[in-house]
C-alpha positions in Angstrom: 0.0 0.0 0.0 1.2 3.5 -0.7 2.7 5.0 2.4 0.2 3.4 4.8 3.4 2.9 6.8 2.8 1.4 10.3 3.4 3.7 13.2 6.5 2.6 15.2 7.2 3.1 18.9 9.2 6.1 19.7 12.9 5.4 20.1 14.2 5.7 23.6 16.6 8.5 24.3 20.3 7.6 24.6 21.7 7.3 28.1 23.6 10.6 27.6 20.3 12.3 26.6 18.5 10.8 29.5 21.2 11.9 31.9 21.0 15.5 30.7 17.2 15.6 31.1 17.4 14.0 34.5 20.0 16.5 35.6 17.7 19.3 34.7 14.8 17.8 36.6 17.1 17.3 39.6 17.9 21.0 39.9 16.0 23.4 42.0 12.9 24.1 39.9 13.5 27.8 39.5 17.2 27.3 38.5 16.1 24.5 36.2 13.6 26.8 34.5 16.1 29.6 34.2 18.8 27.4 32.6 16.3 25.9 30.1 15.1 29.5 29.3 18.6 30.7 28.8 19.3 27.9 26.4 16.0 28.7 24.6 16.8 32.4 24.1 20.4 31.7 23.1 19.3 29.1 20.5 16.6 31.4 19.2 19.1 34.4 18.9 21.6 32.4 16.9 18.9 30.8 14.8 17.4 34.1 14.0 20.8 35.5 13.0 21.4 32.5 10.7 17.9 32.7 9.3 18.2 36.4 8.4 21.6 35.8 6.8 20.0 33.2 4.6 17.0 35.4 3.9 19.4 38.1 2.7 20.3 35.9 -0.2 18.1 36.0 -3.3 18.4 32.3 -4.0 16.6 31.5 -0.7 13.5 33.2 -2.0 13.5 31.1 -5.2 13.4 27.8 -3.4 9.9 26.3 -3.3 9.8 25.9 0.5 10.7 29.6 1.0 9.4 31.4 -2.0 6.3 33.6 -1.5 3.4 32.5 -3.8 1.7 35.1 -5.9 -1.4 36.0 -3.9 -4.7 34.7 -5.4 -2.7 33.1 -8.3 -5.5 30.5 -8.7 -8.1 33.2 -9.0 -6.0 35.2 -11.5 -5.5 32.1 -13.7 -9.2 31.1 -13.5 -10.2 34.5 -14.7 -7.7 34.5 -17.5 -9.0 31.2 -18.7 -12.6 32.4 -18.4 -12.2 35.8 -20.0 -10.1 34.3 -22.7 -13.4 32.9 -24.2 -14.9 36.4 -24.6 -15.0 37.2 -28.4 -12.6 39.8 -29.8 -11.1 41.1 -26.5 -10.7 37.9 -24.6 -7.2 36.9 -25.5 -5.8 40.4 -24.9 -7.4 40.6 -21.4 -6.2 37.1 -20.6 -2.7 37.9 -21.6 -2.6 41.0 -19.5 -3.6 39.0 -16.4 -1.1 36.2 -16.8 1.7 38.7 -17.6 1.0 40.5 -14.3 1.2 37.2 -12.4 4.7 36.5 -13.8 5.8 40.1 -13.0 4.4 39.7 -9.4 6.5 36.6 -8.8 9.7 38.5 -9.7 8.8 41.6 -7.7 7.7 39.5 -4.7 11.2 37.9 -4.4 12.9 41.3 -4.4 10.5 42.8 -1.9 11.1 39.9 0.5 14.9 40.3 0.0 14.7 44.0 0.8 12.8 43.5 4.0 15.1 40.7 5.1 18.2 42.9 4.6 16.6 45.9 6.5 18.4 46.3 9.8 15.1 47.0 11.5 14.0 43.4 10.8 16.7 41.9 13.0 16.0 44.5 15.6 12.4 43.4 15.7 13.3 39.8 16.3 15.9 40.7 18.9 13.4 42.8 20.8 10.8 40.0 20.7 13.3 37.4 22.0 14.5 39.9 24.7 10.8 40.2 25.9 10.2 36.5 26.2 9.4 35.1 29.7 10.2 31.6 30.9 7.3 29.3 30.8 6.5 26.5 33.3 7.2 23.9 30.6 10.8 25.1 29.8 12.4 21.7 30.5 9.8 19.9 28.4 10.5 22.3 25.5 14.2 21.4 25.8 13.3 17.7 25.7 11.3 18.0 22.5 13.0 17.4 19.2 13.4 19.7 16.2 12.2 23.3 16.3 10.2 23.3 19.6 11.6 26.8 20.6 10.6 28.2 17.2 7.2 26.7 17.5 6.8 28.2 21.0 7.9 31.6 19.6 5.1 31.4 17.1 2.5 30.4 19.7 3.4 33.1 22.2 4.8 36.0 20.2 3.6 35.9 16.6 1.1 38.8 17.1 3.7 41.0 18.8 6.3 40.2 16.1 3.8 41.0 13.3 2.9 44.3 14.9 6.5 45.3 15.3 7.4 44.3 11.7 4.3 46.0 10.2 5.9 49.5 9.8 9.1 47.9 8.4 7.1 46.2 5.6 5.0 49.2 5.0 8.0 51.4 4.5 9.5 49.0 2.0 6.3 48.6 0.1 5.7 52.3 -0.2 8.7 52.6 -2.5 8.9 49.1 -4.0 7.9 48.2 -7.5 5.8 45.3 -6.1 3.1 47.8 -5.1 2.9 49.4 -8.5 2.9 45.9 -10.2 0.1 44.8 -7.9 -2.0 47.9 -8.7 -1.5 47.1 -12.4 -2.6 43.5 -11.7 -5.7 44.6 -9.8 -6.7 47.0 -12.6 -6.2 44.2 -15.2 -8.2 41.7 -13.0 -11.1 44.1 -12.3 -11.3 45.2 -15.9 -11.5 41.6 -17.0 -13.9 40.7 -14.2 -16.3 43.4 -15.4 -16.7 41.3 -18.6 -17.9 38.2 -16.6 -21.4 38.3 -15.1 -21.4 37.8 -11.4 -17.6 38.0 -11.1 -16.7 40.4 -8.2 -13.7 42.8 -8.2 -10.7 41.7 -6.1 -10.1 43.4 -2.8 -6.8 42.3 -1.1 -4.5 43.6 1.5 -1.1 43.1 -0.2 1.0 44.6 2.7 -0.5 42.2 5.2 0.0 39.2 2.9 3.7 40.1 2.3 4.2 40.6 6.0 2.7 37.2 6.9 4.6 35.4 4.1 8.0 36.9 5.0 7.5 36.0 8.7 6.6 32.5 7.6 9.8 32.0 5.6 12.0 33.5 8.3 10.1 31.2 10.8 10.9 28.2 8.7 14.5 29.1 8.5 14.7 29.7 12.3 13.2 26.3 12.9 15.6 24.6 10.6 18.6 26.3 12.3 17.3 25.4 15.7 16.9 21.8 14.7 20.5 21.8 13.4 21.8 23.3 16.7 19.9 20.7 18.7 21.3 17.9 16.6 24.9 19.1 16.7 25.8 21.9 19.2 28.3 24.3 17.7 31.6 24.8 19.4 30.9 28.5 20.0 27.5 27.9 21.6 26.7 29.3 25.0 27.4 27.3 28.2 23.6 27.0 28.7 23.1 25.5 25.2 26.0 23.1 25.8 24.8 22.1 29.2 21.2 21.4 28.0 21.9 19.8 24.6 25.5 18.5 25.1 26.3 16.2 22.2 23.0 16.7 20.5 19.3 15.7 20.8 18.2 13.6 17.9 14.6 13.4 16.8 12.8 10.2 17.9 10.4 8.5 15.6 6.9 9.9 15.8 4.0 7.8 17.1 1.9 10.1 14.9 3.7 10.6 11.7 3.4 14.0 10.1 1.0 14.5 7.1 2.8 16.3 4.3 2.8 17.0 0.6 4.7 14.5 -1.6 5.2 14.3 -5.3 2.5 12.4 -7.2 3.5 8.7 -7.5 5.9 8.9 -4.5 5.7 5.6 -2.4 5.0 7.7 0.7 1.7 8.9 -0.8 -1.5 8.4 1.3 -3.7 5.9 -0.4 -7.4 6.4 0.7 -9.2 3.2 1.8 -12.7 4.2 0.8 -13.7 4.5 -2.9 -15.3 7.9 -2.2 -14.8 10.7 0.2 -17.2 11.3 3.1 -20.2 13.6 2.5 -21.9 16.1 4.7 -24.6 13.6 5.4 -22.2 10.7 6.0 -19.2 12.2 7.7 -16.2 10.0 8.7 -12.5 9.6 9.1 -10.1 9.4 6.1 -8.2 6.2 6.4 -5.3 4.6 4.5 -5.6 1.1 2.9 -3.7 -0.1 6.0 -6.3 1.1 8.5 -4.4 4.2 9.8 -6.2 7.5 9.7 -5.6 11.2 9.4 -5.4 12.4 13.1 -4.8 15.6 15.0 -1.2 16.2 16.1 -2.3 19.3 18.1 -4.9 19.6 20.8 -5.7 23.2 19.9 -5.3 25.6 17.0 -2.5 28.1 16.7 -3.2 31.6 15.3 -0.5 33.0 13.0 -0.4 34.8 9.6 -4.2 35.4 9.6 -5.0 31.7 10.0 -6.0 29.3 12.7 -4.4 26.0 12.2 -3.6 22.6 13.7 -1.0 20.1 12.3 -2.2 16.7 11.1 -0.6 13.3 11.2 -1.3 9.7 10.3 -1.6 7.1 13.0 -3.9 4.8 15.0 -6.9 7.0 16.2 -7.4 7.5 19.9 -10.4 8.7 21.9 -8.3 9.7 24.9 -8.0 13.4 24.1 -7.7 15.8 21.1 -4.3 14.7 20.1 -4.6 11.5 18.0 -8.3 11.9 17.4 -9.4 11.2 13.8 -11.5 14.2 12.6 -14.8 13.5 10.9 -14.4 14.9 7.4 -16.9 15.7 4.7 -16.6 16.9 1.1 -18.1 20.4 0.4 -17.5 21.1 -3.3 -13.8 20.6 -3.5 -13.1 21.5 0.1 -12.4 18.8 2.7 -14.1 20.1 5.9 -13.8 18.9 9.5 -15.1 20.1 12.8 -12.1 20.1 15.2 -10.7 22.1 18.1 -14.1 23.8 18.4 -13.8 25.2 14.8 -14.8 24.5 11.2 -11.6 23.9 9.5 -10.4 22.9 6.0 -7.7 20.5 4.9 -4.9 22.8 3.7 -1.1 23.1 3.7 1.3 25.7 5.1 1.4 29.1 3.5 0.0 27.9 0.2 3.4 26.6 -0.9 3.8 23.6 -3.2 6.9 21.6 -2.2 7.8 18.2 -1.0 7.5 17.8 2.8 5.3 20.9 3.3 3.1 20.2 6.4 -0.6 19.6 5.9 -3.0 21.2 8.4 -6.6 21.9 9.3 -7.0 25.6 9.0 -9.4 28.5 8.6 -9.1 32.2 8.1 -9.4 34.6 11.0 -11.5 36.8 8.7 -14.3 34.3 8.6 -16.1 31.9 6.3 -16.0 34.1 3.2 -12.2 34.1 3.2 -11.9 30.5 4.4 -14.1 29.1 1.6 -12.8 31.3 -1.2 -12.5 29.3 -4.4 -9.5 28.7 -6.6 -7.2 28.3 -3.6 -4.8 25.6 -2.4 -7.6 24.4 -0.1 -9.2 22.4 -2.9 -8.6 18.7 -3.4 -9.6 15.8 -5.7 -9.6 12.1 -5.2 -7.7 10.5 -8.1 -8.3 7.2 -9.8 -5.2 5.9 -7.8 -7.1 6.8 -4.6 -4.8 9.6 -3.6 -5.7 13.1 -2.5 -4.3 15.6 -5.1 -4.2 19.3 -4.8 -6.5 20.9 -7.5 -4.2 23.9 -8.2 -1.1 21.8 -8.8 -1.5 18.2 -10.0 2.1 17.4 -9.1 1.4 17.0 -5.3 -0.7 14.6 -3.2 -1.1 13.9 0.5 1.7 11.8 1.9 3.4 10.7 5.1 6.7 11.9 6.5 8.8 8.8 7.3 12.0 8.3 9.2 14.6 10.0 7.0 16.9 7.0 7.5 14.4 4.6 6.1 14.5 4.0 2.4 11.4 5.4 0.6 11.1 2.1 -1.3 10.1 0.2 1.8 7.1 2.4 2.6 4.8 0.9 0.0 5.4 -2.6 1.3 4.3 -2.0 4.9 
């Protein structure tokens, strides 16, 4: 079966790792918390510096994981295709729309690069880290693998960071060609939309979108740098980082494996058990052919970038608590909807970016249902004849499972 890989038990920590965690727990609780907090802030500071250095290089913004998608690209292309059928003027209008989309992609990279290179950007991050306060779960954050500190930064300080970065982005956008290119695009779109009965003009906050997407890319880079530090502590790391992480903290296998995008045909792809997707009148879990299901990896949603979201995984469903519960999905048009964490959420993936390994989530817009259920977005899915769930906007990607990186991909289909 395609990537219906069985969930394995988490690997035990090494004796050295266990000794470091035990030593932290044996300390006076307040000293323990302060040491863990110092390690956190030191790791975040160095990770931010490395992330911004990478973000100051144009090549970073051309990589699929970090590139900012053209906003509403699906809507632009849909209108270009639709208006192209209008006699006499259709092809000209369609060409104007697609040309603007291409120009926006180029301008977007340069705008992001300009913000990343602005000294005020690093100052904003440094100030946010300086204002952090130790939480009661500091030791637990140190024991977690990967980018737990970066994740905590998003959960606790995303709104404050966005607020501090807003004037930086606004100042850049006031002078940048991206703004003029976008205005040209909006004019072309609304002019073409007027030729299509019932097609509404586009109203979009470009500055907010650019801000959210830049913070997303920098956040991904911070998380990657944090994970690298945890895995192999640099020689010049602070004493607190060396004491907490020592020779490294490797990632254990996940009992709930992450749900991600993979290339179509990849052996890790999620093969749906049922011949049809659940309907609103017959809601149900989405299972692999091996009996595992899409389940929640988070017990509550996180709010960031104008979205409420919760990460998803694949594992054996549980009824114990929110983590591990299999949401009851139903198909609404091309949206896969689920009621989870007290909200109506759609199956989506992070930041609308098509790339291998991008995390799949349940999400909705903080602006409400109109924005959440907007058509021609990455939130739309189709069940293929191979029983995989494929993104409607890009047929190259399907749902898949993130496996142990040390395990050959070829073994996944056989499990």
